[in-house]
C-alpha angles and dihedrals in degrees: 000000000000128000110186117208122203098197093147090073100046122142092205095056100030107029112219094009094124091056096065123099089222092060092046091052091048093051093049090049094049095047092050091045095052102031093094093061106104094206094066110097104155136039108208126191097221144310117276095333107106108249146344088232121206093351089077087071089055091054090048091052092052100045128021093166097080137054118261129204129190090228142323111293100029139151090222136233128306096196135030096036138073106261094223100048106016088231111150114257095208090226101110147322121325117255121199121227122251128237122223124041122044122268122269093273091058095250124119120261114275124260119320133185130255131193124211164331091205103201108198108187096223131151092116127079111257139131097278102006097099093231118126129189117346122012121252114284112216115231095012113129111248093020115133112263111249095204116125107242124205113234119246114273129236123260114271135212140073092289092059127080122244124240139207112212097219097179128024139132150136125244125245143155129269128250123291090249091057099039099043093053091065098046138067111246093250088063097054096123136081093244096048116121099260091062091071084070096048124105107248129358121223101211090117094065095045095045091047097053110012110031094164093067108109108224094184094068120099134199136079098289094044093046092049090051093048094049093045094054091043090060092038091054091049090053091051091050093049091048090055090047093051093046088054093050092050088063091053136059093281111131099187144328145217119217115222107242129359099199134023112249100194133034099257141081107294148119097311112141 
């Protein structure tokens, strides 16, 4: 499935960009160029930036066979698209929905999108891990709790809108085969020096579910064990998260991302 973002033409990031003839010509060219790819199912204005602005009307003119969203996340359009599919009707300009009060018939606005929670498994100093200084010391008063906490749920009931969680995930490490190939053998361990330069640590998952795993050990066997329980803990956390959403007004979700694409701590699921 393909969701195509058009972030290069975003009003919110580049004010006035969608008003230029050059941008309009570029969008028409790209839509025509990619429209024959069967995997594309959604045209999206941009990622986490508000809206593509007037250029969404250009996309709707070029292709009425696919859904279109103002942005990701978005609450959708209230005019110019079919309410069931979000396919453009070709009958006029697109009009975004409003947040706040109910619609004219007294019912809440239809399904919207939500991003997050972004669960960075921090607690250890690293580039993007959020940890600074010394790592968390288990059992020390005042030390940050390492336990993985489930995010608050959405309100439930007929009076509440539904949501589609269109981007969520929890960070973890890659496989031993991937990680070990980029490291000298003396650094085969999650607390080896190179891991201070990695993206996101995974101590939180291991400390939450498997506190007896020694993260200071190095070597092939130790590293394999650490990475396995890192990914196992992430899976347990995501299971709890999904179970919680199923009890709320969450209609579906997309995990970000399904596979790790580089040998470091990241969004691999």
